[in-house]
Residue frames relative to the residue before (quaternion, step in Angstrom):
aa qw qx qy qz dx dy dz
M 1.0000 0.0000 0.0000 0.0000 0.00 0.00 0.00
K 0.2988 -0.7318 0.5851 0.1814 3.57 -1.09 0.75
V 0.0756 -0.8208 0.5652 -0.0330 3.55 -0.67 1.20
M 0.2161 -0.7497 0.6142 0.1185 3.57 -1.02 0.90
V 0.1040 -0.7763 0.6200 0.0468 3.57 -0.93 0.95
F 0.2161 -0.7641 0.5979 0.1094 3.56 -0.69 1.14
G 0.7880 0.2219 -0.2012 0.5379 3.57 -1.00 0.80
A 0.2164 0.8497 -0.4599 0.1403 3.53 1.21 0.59
N 0.6876 0.4765 -0.3009 0.4579 3.61 1.12 -0.39
G 0.5156 0.6302 -0.4198 0.4010 3.60 1.25 0.04
R 0.7334 -0.4333 0.2898 0.4363 3.56 -1.29 0.22
L 0.7198 0.4060 -0.2421 0.5083 3.59 0.82 -0.96
G 0.6303 0.5647 -0.3293 0.4187 3.58 0.97 -0.84
R 0.6358 0.5279 -0.3300 0.4563 3.59 0.99 -0.80
K 0.6536 0.5031 -0.3107 0.4725 3.58 1.01 -0.76
V 0.6359 0.5192 -0.3244 0.4700 3.57 1.02 -0.80
V 0.6441 0.5176 -0.3181 0.4648 3.59 0.93 -0.90
A 0.6832 0.4954 -0.2961 0.4474 3.60 0.77 -0.98
T 0.6731 0.4860 -0.2920 0.4747 3.58 0.97 -0.82
A 0.6899 0.4878 -0.2810 0.4552 3.57 0.86 -0.98
A 0.6402 0.5606 -0.3271 0.4110 3.60 1.00 -0.80
A 0.5668 0.5949 -0.3882 0.4172 3.57 1.19 -0.36
R 0.8086 0.2533 -0.1140 0.5186 3.60 1.15 -0.56
H 0.7890 0.2700 -0.1096 0.5409 3.59 1.23 -0.43
Q 0.4988 -0.5665 0.5356 0.3786 3.55 -1.36 0.09
V 0.1282 -0.8348 0.5349 0.0231 3.58 -0.54 1.17
T 0.1238 -0.7351 0.6621 0.0770 3.51 -1.12 0.86
A 0.2194 -0.7784 0.5800 0.0977 3.56 -0.77 1.09
F 0.1687 -0.7751 0.6040 0.0768 3.59 -0.70 1.10
V 0.0629 0.8028 -0.5853 0.0951 3.57 -0.60 1.18
R 0.6286 -0.5294 0.4054 0.4003 3.57 -1.24 0.38
P 0.6750 -0.5401 0.3220 0.3861 3.57 -1.14 0.61
N 0.7796 0.3311 -0.1788 0.5005 3.60 0.94 -0.77
A 0.4886 0.6869 -0.4194 0.3370 3.60 1.28 0.09
R 0.3765 -0.6875 0.5723 0.2407 3.54 -1.21 0.60
M 0.1700 -0.7544 0.6254 0.1040 3.53 -1.09 0.78
P 0.3228 -0.7690 0.5158 0.1960 3.58 -0.43 1.16
D 0.5272 -0.5987 0.4916 0.3491 3.56 -1.21 0.51
L 0.1782 -0.8175 0.5433 0.0689 3.56 -0.57 1.18
G 0.5089 -0.6746 0.4073 0.3464 3.55 1.29 0.02
V 0.6592 0.4233 -0.3150 0.5357 3.58 1.24 0.39
P 0.5446 -0.6124 0.4394 0.3679 3.60 -1.10 0.53
V 0.1496 0.7762 -0.5957 0.1427 3.56 -0.79 1.03
T 0.3150 -0.7112 0.5959 0.1999 3.56 -1.13 0.74
I 0.2086 -0.7870 0.5710 0.1049 3.57 -0.80 1.00
V 0.0582 -0.7670 0.6390 -0.0042 3.53 -0.93 1.04
R 0.2063 -0.7846 0.5754 0.1038 3.56 -0.88 0.95
G 0.2452 0.7570 -0.5760 0.1873 3.54 -0.99 0.88
A 0.3616 -0.7148 0.5587 0.2151 3.53 -1.34 0.04
L 0.4398 -0.7259 0.4684 0.2454 3.56 -0.58 1.16
V 0.7672 0.3621 -0.1874 0.4952 3.58 0.81 -0.99
D 0.7501 0.4325 -0.2282 0.4452 3.58 0.75 -1.04
D 0.8076 0.1177 -0.0382 0.5766 3.59 1.10 -0.59
P 0.1109 -0.8454 0.5189 0.0614 3.60 0.43 1.17
S 0.5836 0.5803 -0.3872 0.4156 3.60 1.11 -0.50
S 0.5817 0.5719 -0.3819 0.4344 3.61 1.15 -0.49
V 0.6226 0.5236 -0.3345 0.4756 3.58 1.14 -0.61
V 0.6426 0.5212 -0.3164 0.4640 3.56 0.94 -0.92
D 0.6650 0.5008 -0.3025 0.4642 3.58 0.90 -0.91
A 0.6797 0.5051 -0.2884 0.4468 3.58 0.92 -0.91
M 0.6754 0.5236 -0.2918 0.4296 3.59 1.06 -0.72
R 0.4998 0.6541 -0.4429 0.3552 3.60 1.17 -0.33
G 0.8214 0.2198 -0.1921 0.4899 3.53 -0.85 1.04
Q 0.5622 0.5866 -0.3992 0.4248 3.59 1.25 -0.08
E 0.3402 -0.7142 0.5694 0.2235 3.55 -1.21 0.46
């Protein structure tokens, strides 16, 4: 299953990404200027802005379940 995690670089988001990556393909959606720490799991990072650039969300969601 392909899973998108919004706010993936936050405290809770990092835990969700790490847990989900054990069983699914994870895409982490983070703000354009945000840092995404290496969590030691395979993850695709997508940068965008929920409010300022809604099309970035639409683009990122393609192919997700």
